[in-house]
C-alpha positions as CSV (number, residue, x, y, z in Angstrom):
1,M,8.5,-26.4,-7.5
2,K,5.8,-24.0,-6.7
3,L,5.6,-21.0,-4.3
4,K,3.3,-20.8,-1.8
5,L,1.8,-17.3,-1.7
6,G,-0.7,-15.9,1.1
7,I,-3.1,-13.2,-0.5
8,P,-4.7,-11.1,2.5
9,K,-8.5,-11.4,2.6
10,G,-10.7,-8.7,3.6
11,S,-9.7,-5.2,3.4
12,L,-6.9,-5.7,1.4
13,E,-8.0,-8.3,-0.9
14,N,-9.4,-6.4,-4.0
15,A,-6.4,-3.8,-3.1
16,T,-3.7,-6.8,-3.7
17,V,-5.5,-8.6,-6.3
18,D,-5.5,-5.2,-8.5
19,L,-1.9,-4.6,-7.6
20,F,-0.9,-8.1,-8.9
21,R,-3.1,-7.4,-12.0
22,R,-1.0,-4.6,-12.6
23,A,2.1,-6.1,-12.1
24,G,1.0,-8.9,-14.7
25,F,-0.8,-11.6,-12.4
26,T,-4.0,-12.7,-13.0
27,I,-5.9,-13.8,-9.7
28,T,-9.0,-15.3,-9.7
29,T,-11.2,-15.2,-6.3
30,S,-14.1,-17.1,-5.6
31,S,-16.5,-16.1,-2.4
32,R,-16.8,-20.2,-2.1
33,S,-12.9,-21.3,-2.2
34,Y,-9.4,-20.3,0.1
35,F,-7.6,-21.0,-3.0
36,P,-8.0,-18.3,-5.7
37,A,-6.5,-19.5,-9.0
38,I,-3.2,-17.4,-11.0
39,D,-2.5,-17.7,-14.4
40,D,1.5,-18.6,-13.0
41,P,1.4,-22.3,-12.7
42,E,4.9,-21.7,-10.7
43,I,2.6,-20.1,-8.1
44,E,-0.3,-21.4,-5.5
45,C,-1.9,-19.0,-3.9
46,M,-4.2,-18.9,-0.2
47,L,-6.6,-16.7,1.1
48,I,-5.6,-15.8,5.0
49,R,-6.7,-13.0,6.7
50,A,-3.8,-10.1,7.3
51,Q,-4.0,-10.2,10.8
52,E,-2.7,-14.4,10.4
53,M,-0.4,-13.8,7.7
54,A,2.7,-13.4,9.4
55,R,2.3,-16.6,11.7
56,Y,1.8,-18.7,8.9
57,V,4.7,-17.7,6.9
58,E,7.0,-17.9,10.2
59,D,6.2,-21.2,10.2
60,G,6.7,-22.4,6.8
61,V,2.9,-23.2,6.2
62,L,3.6,-20.2,3.5
63,D,6.8,-19.3,1.2
64,A,5.2,-15.8,1.5
65,G,2.4,-13.8,2.0
66,L,1.5,-10.3,1.9
67,T,0.3,-8.3,5.5
68,G,0.4,-5.5,7.3
69,R,3.5,-4.3,9.1
70,D,1.8,-4.1,12.4
71,W,0.4,-7.6,12.1
72,V,4.0,-8.7,11.5
73,E,5.1,-6.7,14.9
74,E,2.0,-7.9,17.1
75,N,2.9,-11.2,16.4
76,E,6.5,-10.3,16.8
77,A,7.3,-12.9,13.6
78,K,10.4,-14.0,12.1
79,V,10.2,-13.2,8.9
80,Q,11.8,-11.6,5.4
81,T,11.0,-8.1,4.3
82,V,11.1,-8.7,1.0
83,V,9.7,-5.5,0.2
84,D,7.3,-2.5,1.6
85,L,4.2,-2.0,-0.8
86,I,2.8,1.2,0.2
87,Y,-0.7,0.8,-0.3
88,A,-3.7,0.3,1.5
89,K,-7.9,-0.4,1.0
90,Q,-8.5,2.9,0.3
91,S,-5.5,4.6,-0.5
92,F,-1.7,3.9,-2.1
93,G,-0.6,5.4,1.2
94,K,0.8,4.6,5.2
95,V,-2.2,3.9,8.1
96,R,-1.7,4.5,11.4
97,W,-2.8,3.0,14.8
98,V,-4.0,5.3,16.8
99,L,-4.8,6.6,20.4
100,A,-8.0,7.9,20.5
101,A,-10.7,9.0,23.3
102,P,-14.3,10.5,23.4
103,E,-13.9,14.2,22.3
104,S,-15.7,15.1,25.7
105,S,-13.5,13.2,27.7
106,P,-10.7,15.0,29.6
107,Y,-8.0,12.8,28.0
108,Q,-5.2,14.6,26.4
109,K,-2.1,12.2,26.2
110,V,-1.3,8.8,26.8
111,E,-0.6,9.6,30.5
112,D,-3.8,10.3,31.1
113,L,-4.9,6.8,30.9
114,R,-3.3,5.0,33.9
115,G,-5.6,2.8,35.2
116,K,-8.2,3.3,32.1
117,I,-9.7,0.4,29.7
118,I,-8.2,0.9,26.3
119,A,-10.2,-1.8,23.8
120,T,-8.1,-2.5,20.2
121,E,-7.5,-5.2,18.1
122,L,-3.7,-4.7,18.1
123,V,-3.3,-6.1,21.7
124,A,0.4,-6.6,22.1
125,T,2.1,-4.1,20.6
126,T,-0.4,-1.4,22.5
127,K,0.6,-3.3,25.7
128,R,4.0,-2.7,24.5
129,Y,3.3,0.7,23.8
130,L,1.7,1.3,27.2
131,A,5.0,-0.1,28.5
132,S,7.7,1.6,26.6
133,R,5.6,5.4,28.3
134,G,5.3,3.6,31.7
135,V,1.4,3.5,31.5
136,S,-0.2,1.0,33.1
137,A,-3.6,0.7,31.8
138,R,-5.8,-2.0,30.6
139,V,-5.9,-3.5,27.2
140,E,-9.0,-5.7,26.2
141,F,-8.8,-7.4,23.2
142,S,-12.0,-6.0,20.4
143,W,-13.8,-8.2,18.6
144,G,-14.5,-5.0,15.9
145,A,-16.5,-1.9,15.9
146,T,-13.8,-0.7,18.1
147,E,-14.9,3.1,17.8
148,V,-18.1,2.7,19.0
149,K,-16.7,1.2,22.2
150,P,-16.2,4.7,24.4
151,P,-17.4,5.7,26.6
152,E,-19.5,2.9,28.2
153,L,-17.4,-0.1,27.0
154,A,-13.9,1.3,27.2
155,D,-12.1,4.7,28.0
156,A,-10.0,5.0,25.1
157,I,-8.8,3.2,21.8
158,V,-6.1,1.9,19.8
159,E,-7.6,1.9,16.2
160,V,-6.2,2.0,12.7
161,T,-7.1,4.6,10.3
162,E,-6.4,6.2,6.8
163,T,-8.0,9.4,7.0
164,G,-9.5,9.7,10.6
165,S,-13.3,10.0,9.4
166,S,-14.3,7.5,10.6
167,L,-13.1,8.3,14.0
168,R,-14.3,12.1,13.5
169,A,-17.7,10.1,12.8
170,N,-17.5,8.9,16.3
171,K,-17.1,11.8,18.1
172,L,-13.3,10.7,19.0
173,R,-10.1,12.7,19.1
174,I,-7.0,11.1,18.3
175,L,-4.6,11.7,21.5
176,E,-1.2,9.7,19.7
177,T,0.0,7.5,17.3
178,V,1.4,4.4,18.5
179,L,2.3,3.0,15.1
180,E,2.7,3.5,11.1
181,S,1.9,0.7,8.9
182,N,1.4,-0.4,5.3
183,T,1.6,-3.7,3.6
184,Q,4.9,-6.0,3.1
185,L,5.5,-9.0,0.9
186,I,7.5,-11.1,3.7
187,A,9.3,-14.8,3.4
188,N,10.2,-17.4,5.5
189,H,13.7,-17.5,6.5
190,D,13.8,-20.8,4.4
191,S,12.3,-20.2,2.0
192,W,13.9,-17.2,1.4
193,A,17.3,-19.3,1.6
194,D,16.2,-22.1,-1.0
195,L,17.6,-20.2,-4.0
196,W,14.8,-21.0,-6.6
197,K,12.2,-19.4,-4.4
198,R,14.0,-16.4,-3.4
199,R,14.9,-15.5,-7.1
200,K,11.0,-16.1,-7.7
201,L,10.3,-13.7,-5.2
202,E,12.8,-11.6,-6.7
203,D,10.6,-11.1,-9.9
204,I,7.7,-10.5,-8.0
205,K,9.3,-8.1,-5.9
206,L,10.7,-5.9,-9.1
207,L,7.2,-6.4,-11.2
208,L,5.2,-5.7,-7.9
209,E,7.3,-2.1,-7.5
210,G,6.9,-1.9,-11.2
211,A,3.5,-1.3,-10.8
212,M,3.5,0.7,-8.0
213,N,6.0,3.2,-9.8
214,A,3.3,3.7,-12.1
215,L,0.5,4.5,-9.8
216,G,-0.9,7.5,-10.8
217,K,1.4,8.1,-13.6
218,V,0.4,8.2,-17.4
219,G,2.8,8.4,-20.6
220,L,1.9,11.5,-23.3
221,M,3.6,11.4,-27.0
222,M,3.4,14.2,-29.5
223,N,4.9,15.2,-32.4
224,V,6.5,18.7,-32.3
225,Q,7.9,20.9,-35.0
226,K,11.7,21.3,-34.5
227,S,10.9,24.8,-34.4
228,D,8.4,24.9,-31.5
229,L,10.3,22.3,-29.4
230,P,11.8,24.7,-26.9
231,A,8.1,25.9,-26.2
232,V,6.8,22.6,-25.9
233,L,9.5,21.3,-23.2
234,A,9.4,24.8,-21.3
235,T,5.3,23.7,-20.7
236,L,6.1,20.2,-19.5
237,P,7.2,20.1,-15.4
238,A,10.8,20.7,-14.5
239,L,13.0,17.5,-14.1
240,K,11.0,15.3,-16.4
241,N,13.2,13.9,-18.9
242,P,11.3,13.4,-22.0
243,T,12.8,11.1,-25.2
244,I,13.1,12.9,-28.2
245,S,13.1,10.9,-31.2
246,Q,13.4,11.9,-35.0
247,L,10.5,11.6,-37.3
248,S,11.2,10.5,-41.0
249,D,10.4,14.2,-41.7
250,E,13.3,16.1,-41.0
251,A,11.5,19.2,-39.6
252,W,9.3,17.2,-36.8
253,V,10.3,15.0,-34.0
254,A,8.4,13.2,-31.4
255,V,8.2,13.5,-27.9
256,N,7.4,10.8,-25.0
257,T,7.1,11.3,-21.3
258,I,5.8,10.4,-18.0
259,L,3.6,12.2,-16.2
260,D,1.4,12.5,-12.9
261,E,-2.2,12.0,-14.1
262,L,-3.7,14.7,-12.3
263,T,-1.8,16.9,-14.0
264,V,-2.3,15.6,-17.8
265,R,-5.9,17.7,-18.2
266,N,-4.5,20.6,-17.5
267,M,-1.3,20.0,-19.8
268,I,-2.4,19.0,-22.8
269,P,-4.1,22.5,-23.7
270,R,-1.0,24.3,-23.1
271,L,0.9,21.8,-24.8
272,R,-1.5,22.1,-27.8
273,E,-0.9,25.5,-27.7
274,A,2.8,25.6,-27.6
275,G,2.6,23.7,-31.1
276,A,2.4,20.2,-30.0
277,Q,0.7,17.9,-32.5
278,G,-0.8,14.1,-32.4
279,I,-1.0,14.4,-28.4
280,V,-1.3,10.6,-27.4
281,E,-2.2,10.1,-23.3
282,Y,-2.0,6.1,-22.8
283,P,-2.2,4.6,-19.0
284,L,0.9,2.7,-17.6
285,N,1.2,-0.6,-15.5
286,K,4.5,-0.7,-14.9
287,I,7.9,1.6,-14.2
288,V,10.8,-1.0,-13.8
289,M,13.4,1.5,-12.6
């Protein structure tokens, strides 16, 4: 038996392949094939655009796949959410679909766009958002380069953003957030009900969560004389509980802890001053809670 898994083609492809690598799976993609190789004989991968993933999972063409919550909602797909994976193409955080208008326009809120033209790739969600606010406007599907359409081709847009830099570069002002989204591992309901496939998906979930937990973290181990241990522990961040092990020399212990990678460069000199020796920093792929 095999699990048919959809990998999002496009902007999330590299981030997804890298996350699976951290989780212990090697996925090899090719520009000439829509069927990436994976070093797990129980999984069969297929590259699918994130916008279409939920529909193929719902229909059972795929057992599971990775896509954004935005596209699940856009397609109103009836699928099982296996796990939320807070990562995106530039960062490991959420993205927002925002309503934006030219900086030079008079529009300040969604109600100001009654009777106007809004361009977006997220048509159905935008229409539902407008209806929830009692606003009647014309929503047009955008095939891409949505940011350049106002003011000549549209009065406003609904577009996805992580940092807002692209919108600012195109002299657009964010009016409101329409939807927050993040990547999800979703499954077909029948596949989720199958005991073998469900266990396989739960194994993948555990490993992916472990890889997510390890992002931005490193391990740090060091040797410390017992007389210096209070000073070393005081140097480590609050609420961190290092593992302390006795060395063969009764006067020494080994201290092992996990820290945010960005803090380590400042911490190592202070730990050395406090008496730590043999300090080793090492990368982490997974932290399984």
